[in-house]
C-alpha positions as CSV (number, residue, x, y, z in Angstrom):
1,X,77.0,106.4,110.9
2,X,75.5,103.7,108.6
3,X,75.6,100.1,109.5
4,X,78.7,98.0,108.6
5,X,77.0,96.0,105.9
6,X,76.1,99.5,103.9
7,X,79.7,101.5,104.4
8,X,81.3,100.3,101.2
9,X,84.8,98.3,101.0
10,X,87.4,99.5,98.5
11,X,90.5,97.6,97.5
12,X,93.4,100.4,96.9
13,X,97.2,99.9,95.4
14,X,100.3,102.6,96.9
15,X,99.0,105.1,94.3
16,X,95.6,105.1,95.1
17,X,96.2,105.0,98.7
18,X,98.6,107.7,98.8
19,X,95.6,109.7,96.9
20,X,94.0,109.7,100.2
21,X,96.9,109.7,102.1
22,X,95.3,112.8,104.1
23,X,92.4,111.1,105.2
24,X,94.3,107.8,106.3
25,X,97.0,109.7,108.2
26,X,93.9,111.5,110.4
27,X,92.2,108.2,111.0
28,X,95.5,106.6,111.9
29,X,95.9,109.6,114.7
30,X,92.4,109.3,116.1
31,X,93.2,105.6,116.4
32,X,96.7,105.5,117.8
33,X,96.5,108.6,120.1
34,X,94.4,106.7,122.6
35,X,95.4,103.3,124.7
36,X,96.3,101.0,124.8
37,X,98.4,102.2,121.9
38,X,99.0,106.1,123.1
39,X,101.7,106.8,120.5
40,X,103.7,109.5,121.3
41,X,103.1,113.4,119.2
42,X,106.8,112.0,117.4
43,X,105.0,108.7,116.4
44,X,102.4,110.0,115.2
45,X,104.3,112.9,113.0
46,X,106.3,110.1,111.4
47,X,103.5,108.0,110.6
48,X,103.2,110.0,107.0
49,X,106.6,108.7,105.9
50,X,106.4,105.3,107.2
51,X,102.7,105.1,105.1
52,X,104.4,106.7,101.8
53,X,107.3,103.8,102.7
54,X,104.7,100.9,103.0
55,X,102.5,102.0,99.9
56,X,105.7,101.6,97.8
57,X,106.2,98.0,98.5
58,X,105.8,95.8,95.7
59,X,102.7,94.1,96.1
60,X,100.8,97.0,98.7
61,X,97.5,96.2,99.4
62,X,95.1,98.3,101.1
63,X,91.6,97.6,102.1
64,X,89.2,100.8,103.0
65,X,85.7,101.3,105.1
66,X,83.9,104.7,104.1
67,X,81.2,105.9,106.0
68,X,79.7,108.9,103.6
69,X,82.7,111.0,102.9
70,X,84.9,109.8,105.9
71,X,87.3,107.0,106.0
72,X,86.2,104.8,109.3
73,X,88.3,101.5,108.4
74,X,91.6,100.6,107.0
75,X,94.2,98.1,106.7
76,X,97.1,97.2,104.7
77,X,100.1,95.0,103.5
78,X,102.3,92.9,101.8
79,X,103.7,89.8,100.2
80,X,107.0,88.6,102.5
81,X,108.9,86.9,99.5
82,X,112.0,85.8,101.0
83,X,112.4,87.9,105.6
84,X,114.3,90.7,104.4
85,X,117.0,91.6,107.4
86,X,116.4,95.2,106.7
87,X,112.8,95.4,108.0
88,X,112.0,95.9,111.6
89,X,109.5,93.7,112.3
90,X,111.4,90.3,110.1
91,X,114.0,91.3,112.1
92,X,112.3,91.4,115.1
93,X,110.8,87.6,114.2
94,X,114.2,86.4,113.1
95,X,115.4,87.7,116.7
96,X,112.6,85.9,118.6
97,X,112.5,82.6,116.6
98,X,115.4,81.9,114.8
99,X,116.1,82.2,110.7
100,X,114.5,79.2,109.5
101,X,111.2,79.2,112.4
102,X,111.4,82.5,111.2
103,X,111.0,81.8,107.3
104,X,108.8,79.1,108.1
105,X,106.3,81.5,109.9
106,X,106.6,84.2,107.8
107,X,108.4,83.4,104.3
108,X,105.7,83.8,101.5
109,X,103.2,84.9,104.0
110,X,100.9,88.7,103.4
111,X,102.1,90.6,106.0
112,X,99.4,92.9,107.4
113,X,101.0,96.0,108.4
114,X,97.6,98.1,109.6
115,X,94.5,97.3,110.7
116,X,93.0,100.3,112.3
117,X,89.0,101.1,112.8
118,X,87.7,104.9,113.9
119,X,87.1,104.7,117.6
120,X,83.5,105.8,117.1
121,X,82.8,103.0,114.4
122,X,83.8,100.3,116.5
123,X,82.6,97.3,117.3
124,X,80.5,97.6,114.0
125,X,82.2,94.1,112.4
126,X,83.9,96.7,110.2
127,X,87.3,95.4,111.4
128,X,86.6,91.9,110.8
129,X,85.1,92.6,107.2
130,X,88.4,94.2,107.0
131,X,90.4,91.2,108.0
132,X,88.7,88.7,106.2
133,X,88.8,90.6,102.9
134,X,92.4,91.3,103.5
135,X,93.7,87.5,104.0
136,X,90.5,86.1,101.4
137,X,92.4,83.5,99.2
138,X,95.7,83.9,100.5
139,X,97.4,80.7,101.9
140,X,99.0,82.6,105.0
141,X,99.2,85.9,106.8
142,X,100.9,87.6,109.8
143,X,100.9,90.4,111.8
144,X,102.4,91.6,114.9
145,X,100.6,92.9,117.6
146,X,99.7,93.5,121.3
147,X,98.5,90.5,123.3
148,X,96.3,92.7,124.9
149,X,94.6,94.6,122.1
150,X,91.6,94.9,121.6
151,X,92.2,93.7,117.8
152,X,94.3,90.5,118.8
153,X,90.7,89.3,120.4
154,X,89.5,89.5,116.9
155,X,92.5,87.9,115.2
156,X,92.0,85.0,117.6
157,X,88.5,84.3,116.5
158,X,89.3,84.4,112.9
159,X,91.4,81.4,113.7
160,X,94.7,83.4,113.6
161,X,97.7,81.4,116.2
162,X,100.0,83.4,118.4
163,X,102.9,82.3,118.2
164,X,105.1,84.3,121.1
165,X,106.5,87.7,121.5
166,X,109.2,89.2,120.2
167,X,112.0,91.0,121.3
168,X,110.9,93.7,123.8
169,X,112.9,96.8,122.0
170,X,110.6,96.6,119.3
171,X,108.0,98.6,121.1
172,X,107.3,100.3,123.8
173,X,104.3,97.8,124.3
174,X,105.0,94.0,123.9
175,X,104.4,92.7,120.9
176,X,103.7,89.3,120.0
177,X,103.2,87.5,116.2
178,X,100.2,85.9,114.9
179,X,100.1,83.7,112.2
180,X,96.9,82.6,110.0
181,X,97.6,79.6,107.2
182,X,94.4,78.1,105.2
183,X,96.3,74.6,106.1
184,X,96.9,75.5,109.8
185,X,96.9,72.5,112.1
186,X,98.1,74.1,114.6
187,X,100.9,72.7,114.6
188,X,103.2,75.2,112.3
């Protein structure tokens, strides 16, 4: 595999992401079938539908990294204009922090829904490049992850703030809300 500096990144909209959905699904399975996530066969088989729903969201943006012909890294998300109560993660943020605080934390911010890097390509800076690129030029962003997941260390090193845990029934692992604000002084 090439070094991370040589691996090209590409920005995709929802239509272009769906055009490579087989590669995305394959990468997702390589990443999320292993610890700490160890998703069940049912969760893995549900992912193609989740991907299709995600790519249909207004403002969907993905960044990919290819190594020769293989997808080795991807992140994607969409703007959170108003906190939606029909979105499972947004609803969990409201449940954990209350509606007013949830709006302060994630309203108007870019939701980073997924970041995954091929386990054989981790440790080469691909995840860092993806995260820096997906939030570049944005005033605020948010994401949800397990606070002990390897990527959580990356987020903290990039200036993301852990805001607190979400309700325990959101996912098998206890998830926490992380936010990034261009103007963050630690108070918000």
